[in-house]
N, C-alpha and C positions, 0 to 999 in steps of 0.2 A: 291672856289667852286670846288667840286670834279666832275670828269668826268669819265664816262665809255667809253672805247675806242672800236670803231667798224671799222674794216678795210674793205672797200668796194672793190670788185674786178670785178664787172660787171656793165655795164651801166644801167641795169634794177634796180639794187639796189638803185642807186641815184634817179631814177624816183619814186620808191616806197616811199622813204623818202620825196621827194618833194610833192607827192600826199597826204601824210598824213598831211603835214604842211598846204596845201591849202584846205583841206577838212573841210567843215563847221561842219559836225557831229563830226569829230575828234577834232575840236577846243573845242567842249563842253565836250568831254571825257577827253582830256589831259589839265591839268591846264595851263601848259606853252607850248604853241603851237609854238615852235621855233626849229631851228636846227643849229648846228655848223659844218662846213666843214673845214678841214685842207687839202689844196692842196699842195702836196710835190712832189719833184723829188728825187728818191732814188740815183741818181748819184750826186746830189748836197750835198756837205759836211755839209752845214748848215741845210738842210732839214733832212738828215740822223741823224745828232746829235739831232735835235729837236724830232724826232720820238723815238729815243733811250731814251731820257730823259722822254718823256711821258710814255713809257713802264715801266720805273723804278718807276715813281711816281704813276701812275694809273694802276690798273688792268682792265680787261674787264668788271667786274661787280662792280666796285668801287663806282661810284657816281650816282647822280640823273639825271644829264644831260649827253647826249651822244655826243661824239665828233667823227664825221665820218671822217676817214682819207682816202683820195683819192690820189693815186700815178699816176704819168704820164705814167708809163709803162703799167699798167693794164687798165687804163681808160683815154686815151689821149683826147677823145672827150668831156669828162665831164668838162674839163677846159674851154670849149667854153660856157657852160651854164651861167656862171657868168662873162664871158669875162676876165678870169684870165690869165695873161701873165707873172706874176712874181711868182717865187717859192722860198720859201714857202709863201702861202697866207692863211689867216683865213677869212672865209666868215661866217658871223652871220646873220641868217634869223630871223626876229622878226615879229611883227604885221605890215604887209603891207610894209615892207622895208627890204632891204638887205644892210649890211655894210661889206665892204671888207677891211681887214688890211693886208698890205704887208710889213710893216717895222718890222724886226725881234725883236727888243727890245719890241715893242708893242705887238707882238704875244706872247712872253714869259710872259709879264705882264698879258695879258688877260687869259692865260692858267694857271696862278699861278705857274710858274716855276722860 
């Protein structure tokens, strides 16, 4: 699956995405009412390498699904929303459930790298 990358830089950006996922009217408008968040720390060598590989493989307008990338420097409080304590972590929101993946090989597999 191809992803388009969107780098979030403000707390309000993540709230807008979460509001769209939870909105019943938006659920009828968007066929797949889900969201994928990648929480990374830019000081972590594994997180930085993962972001660089994503940039090389996917452009910002590449795919049908959006991968929202949240870094710990710009948005430290956003890590508390999903109780994320390990970096990198991939949080996938689907119908009425959230799944968090914090094992690096599984993150690479989920993102097609």
